[in-house]
N, C-alpha and C positions, 0 to 999 in steps of 0.2 A: 418571459416566463422564468422563473428563480430555478434554483439548484433543488432537485426532488431526487426521491429513491424510486427508481423504475422497475423494480419487480420484488416479488415476496411478499412476506407479512406484512411489511412497511410501505408497499407500493402506493406512491402518490403523496407520501409524507414530505414535506417540504423542509428543507434544510436552511440553516443559516449560513450567510456567506461573509466573507471578510471584505470590508469596503475598500482597501487600498488594492492595489495590482501586484503586490508582492507574492500573492498565493492566486494560484490559476487552478481552480477545481478542474476535474476530469469533465469534459462536454458529456452531456446525456448520450449521446449517440456513440461515442468512444467508449463509454462505460458499458452500455448495453452490448456492443460488440465483444469488449473483453469477458462480460460475463456469459455470452453466448459460447465462447471457446472454452472457457474455463467450467462451465456447468457441470461435469462430473467430479470436480475438485473441490467444489464450494461446501457441499453439505458436510457437516460435522468436523470441518476444518478448523485448524488451530492457526489464528491468522496473527501475522505482524505487519503493520501498516507504518512504513517509515517515511519521513517526511510528509506526514498525515495530513497538515493542511486543515481542511474543513473536516475531514474523515469520511468523505462521501464513498471512497473506494470500500473502506473497512465496514461501515455501517451498511452498505449495499450488500456486502458479504454476509454479515449478521442477518439481515432481513431474508436473505436467500438460505438460509439453515446452517451459517457456520457456527462452531460450538463457542468459540471465544476470540476475543481479538485485543491486540496490545497495540495502541498507538503510540508513536514516537515521533516528536518533534522539537525544536528548541525556540519558536518563534512566539512571542507573547501573544499577538493577535490571533494566531491558529489556534494556541492551546485554548484561549478563551472561548472561540467560535467551537472547537471541537468539543469542550465540555458541555456548552449548550445543546449542541446537536446530540450526544448522547444521552444527557438528561430528557430532552423533547422527546426522544425516541424511545425512552424507558429502557435503555440499554446497560444501564449501571452494573446488573449483574454479569454481564458477559464481557464488559468492556474495561479495560484500565488505559490510563494515560500516563505516559513518563515524559519529562522534559529532559533532553538530552542532545548532545551535540554528536550526531552520528558521524560526522567526519572524523573525530577524535578517535572512538572506539565504539563497541557496542556491548560494552561490560555490563550495562543495565540489563540484557535480556538474558545473561549467561545461566542464572537461576530459574529461568522459565520453564516448567515442566507441565504438561508434556512439550516435547520440542514442537516447532512451527512447521506445517505443511504447506501453509501458503503464505506468500510474501508480496506486497505491493510496495514498490520502490518509484516515488514519484518525487526526485529532487528538483529544486529550481533549476531551470534550464540554462545550460552553458556556463556551468560554475565548475566543471571537472569534479562532480560529486559522485558519479556511478562506481568508479574504480574502487575509491576508499571504502564506500557504502558496502559493496560485494566482498572487498577484502576483509573487512571488519564482520560482516555477516559470517564468512568462513571461519574466522578467528573466535567467534562466539561459541562455536560447538552447539549451537542451539537449533539447527535445522534437522529435520528428518531426512534420511537419504531419499532421493526423489522428491524432494520439496519444489513447488513451483515457483519460482520468483517472475514478477511482472514488473518490468521497468518501463515507466513512461518517460520520453525524453525527446529532445529536439532533432531533427534532421541533421544536424550539424555534430553532433554527439554519437560515439559508437560506443558499443558494448566491447568490453576489454577481451582480448582473446588470449591474453597471458594468464589468466587466473582458470587454473585447470579443474578446479572444484565445479565449475559452471558449464553447462552446455545449452548454447542457443538452438532451439528447436522451432521458432516461429518468430516472424516478424511481419508487423502491420503498419500501413501508413494511414493516418487519419488527417488530412490536411497537413499543416505543419508540425504534425506530431508523429512520431515512431513509438510503436509498443512492442516490445521485445519480450519473449518468453522463455525463459532459461530453466532447466532442471539443475537441481543439485545432485551431483553424481558421485560424492565422496560418501 
């Protein structure tokens, strides 16, 4: 079975995926678990989906009542599929896409108002992208205090403990994947 939305107004809607293996969408079971944990944080959320890939996490949140979503990625294949998924789900009014190198900085989100209160961070595994992405998120000054950051990463990557703007409050293992939940505490 292909990639699909598992809850909310778009439940059952099939999403396009990328043919090559450079993008690995979050599995349905993991996504369902993530949204069970986040249930009270999704409704009316202003969402940021970094390393968005197919957009499955952000589109799932929009399906479940998030107010708006900004998708950021810099891979050509991902951006093409993401655009198709947003169009096929008729989310053009609630979603924006930005092509940007997240490792470099996140200046592209500084002017976003209102600030984000839910962030998905799903970088390519084992590329040491978590710390620079979190650092750039903090530097952007575009998160609400108490914002929730959901980081999907490999078992071999750790969440940095020297970034004091973030507090790890939960972590779950799904096969070879860890999902870490952080709060923005500044």
